C-alpha positions in Angstrom: 48.3 -57.6 49.1 48.0 -57.8 45.5 44.1 -56.4 45.7 45.2 -53.8 48.3 47.8 -52.7 45.4 45.1 -52.3 42.1 43.6 -49.3 43.0 46.9 -47.5 43.1 47.9 -49.3 40.0 45.3 -48.3 38.2 45.4 -44.6 39.1 48.8 -44.6 38.1 47.8 -45.8 34.7 45.0 -43.3 34.1 47.3 -40.4 35.2 50.3 -41.6 32.7 47.4 -41.5 30.1 46.6 -38.4 30.9 49.4 -37.1 30.4 50.5 -38.5 27.4 47.1 -36.8 26.2 47.6 -33.5 27.2 51.2 -33.8 25.4 50.1 -35.1 22.2 49.8 -32.7 19.4 46.3 -30.8 20.0 46.0 -29.4 15.6 46.6 -32.8 14.7 42.7 -33.4 13.8 43.4 -30.0 11.6 46.1 -31.9 9.7 48.6 -29.1 11.6 51.8 -31.1 12.5 54.2 -28.0 11.8 53.9 -24.7 13.0 55.9 -21.5 12.1 56.2 -18.6 14.4 57.1 -15.5 13.3 58.2 -12.5 15.6 55.0 -11.3 17.4 54.1 -7.8 16.5 54.0 -4.9 18.9 51.3 -2.2 18.8 51.8 -1.7 22.5 53.0 1.9 23.9 55.9 -0.5 25.3 58.7 -1.3 23.3 60.7 -4.3 23.0 57.7 -6.2 24.5 57.0 -8.3 21.7 60.1 -11.0 22.3 59.3 -12.0 25.6 55.7 -13.2 24.6 57.0 -15.1 21.1 59.8 -17.0 23.4 57.4 -18.0 26.0 54.9 -19.5 23.1 57.3 -21.5 21.1 58.9 -23.0 24.3 55.0 -23.8 25.3 54.3 -25.2 21.9 57.4 -27.0 21.6 56.4 -29.9 24.6 53.5 -31.1 21.9 54.4 -34.5 20.5 54.1 -34.7 17.2 54.2 -30.5 16.5 57.4 -29.5 15.3 58.1 -25.9 15.5 60.1 -23.2 13.6 60.7 -19.9 14.5 60.3 -17.4 11.9 58.1 -17.2 8.7 58.8 -20.9 7.5 56.2 -20.6 4.2 56.5 -24.7 4.6 55.1 -24.9 7.7 51.2 -26.6 8.0 50.5 -22.8 9.7 51.2 -20.0 11.2 50.4 -18.3 14.6 50.5 -14.7 14.6 50.9 -12.7 18.2 49.9 -9.2 18.1 50.7 -6.8 21.6 48.1 -4.6 22.1 47.4 -1.9 24.7 45.8 1.6 25.7 47.2 4.2 23.9 47.4 5.9 27.4 50.6 4.9 29.1 48.9 6.2 32.8 46.5 3.4 31.8 48.9 0.7 30.8 51.2 2.0 33.5 49.1 2.1 36.2 49.7 3.3 40.0 47.7 1.7 42.7 49.6 2.8 45.7 51.7 5.7 46.8 53.8 5.8 49.3 54.3 9.2 51.6 57.6 10.2 51.2 59.5 11.0 54.8 63.2 10.7 56.3 66.5 10.3 54.4 64.5 9.4 50.9 62.8 12.7 51.7 66.0 14.2 52.2 67.8 13.2 48.8 64.9 14.3 46.9 64.9 17.6 48.1 64.9 19.4 51.7 63.0 22.4 50.1 60.4 20.7 48.9 57.2 19.7 50.7 57.0 16.3 51.9 54.9 14.4 49.4 53.6 11.0 47.5 55.7 8.8 45.4 54.3 5.8 43.5 55.1 2.8 45.1 52.6 -0.1 43.3 52.7 -0.2 40.1 50.0 -2.5 37.6 51.2 -3.4 33.9 48.1 -3.9 31.8 48.7 -5.4 28.3 46.2 -7.3 25.7 47.7 -10.3 23.5 45.6 -11.4 20.4 47.1 -15.1 19.8 45.9 -16.3 15.8 46.0 -19.4 14.3 46.2 -19.5 10.8 46.3 -22.9 8.2 48.8 -22.3 5.2 48.1 -18.3 5.2 49.2 -15.8 2.3 51.1 -13.1 2.9 48.1 -10.7 2.3 45.5 -12.3 5.3 49.3 -12.0 7.5 49.3 -8.2 7.0 45.9 -8.2 7.6 45.2 -9.9 10.5 48.3 -8.7 12.0 47.5 -5.1 11.4 44.9 -3.4 14.1 41.7 -4.7 12.3 42.9 -8.2 12.7 40.7 -8.6 15.6 37.7 -7.8 13.3 38.0 -10.7 10.9 35.7 -13.7 12.2 34.8 -17.0 10.1 37.5 -16.9 7.9 38.0 -20.2 6.6 42.0 -20.5 7.3 41.8 -18.8 10.5 41.6 -21.7 13.1 41.3 -19.0 16.1 41.4 -15.6 16.8 41.3 -14.8 20.5 42.4 -11.5 22.7 43.9 -12.4 26.2 43.8 -9.5 28.6 46.9 -9.4 31.2 47.9 -7.8 34.2 50.9 -7.7 36.5 51.5 -5.5 39.4 54.9 -5.0 41.2 56.6 -2.9 43.5 58.7 -0.3 42.8 62.5 0.5 44.5 62.0 3.5 46.3 65.8 3.9 48.3 67.4 7.3 49.1 70.7 8.3 47.3 72.4 10.1 49.7 75.7 9.0 48.6 76.7 6.5 45.6 76.4 3.4 48.1 73.2 3.9 48.8 70.4 2.2 47.2 68.7 4.7 45.6 71.4 5.3 42.8 69.9 2.4 41.1 66.5 3.0 41.3 65.7 4.0 37.7 67.6 0.6 36.9 65.6 -1.2 38.9 62.6 -0.1 38.2 62.7 -0.9 34.6 64.0 -4.2 35.6 60.9 -4.6 37.5 59.0 -3.3 34.2 60.6 -6.0 32.1 60.1 -8.9 34.5 56.5 -7.9 34.8 56.0 -8.5 30.9 57.8 -11.2 31.1 55.4 -12.9 33.9 52.3 -11.9 31.2 53.9 -13.6 28.6 54.2 -17.2 30.9 50.3 -16.2 32.2 49.3 -15.3 28.1 50.7 -19.2 27.9 48.6 -20.8 30.7 45.9 -18.8 29.6 46.5 -20.0 26.3 46.5 -23.9 27.6 43.2 -23.4 29.5 40.7 -21.9 26.6 42.4 -22.9 23.7 44.2 -25.6 23.9 42.0 -27.9 26.4 39.4 -26.8 24.1 40.5 -29.0 21.0 
């Protein structure tokens, strides 16, 4: 019986070792035990999206044993993690309609019976880019340059551990309800669609952390 349990016990042991390894500080060999995460910079055309990314990255890095994360620009930290949210300059490319709905029935009536039947946006794809930069004890001038639009071109600086850009996309379905009366769903179409857009940004922030772990953390 005991012999039969040996493979199973070995499997549990290996899984436990793997969990410990993946949760340990990935930057310890670089002498980095503390990281400061200031508010991410927003260079995109969408307002107030940087907070979602800063929150997700601070939570993601806080799970590593032996790595202390400070929120804000803490000069005493061993390194600073900068995040820069970017996008295309055209809103039609950042918030892009993928599918349309042919308007009929009550929804058409709520828009106005004098208008010809037409199509309205139904499925929308949001596209952003996130640039993540880890710098070991940088000076204020280096932080300023890296955070600027030109920062993505800085390669091979001795203090920069990595400077990586992730392309992020998320699709959501818009709320298209009639508003023929105050208790109809269409009354809050705009509010719901604003929420869906904000929710998409939050999901992209979570996706960015996944990509960060897969493409950067796992490489250390």
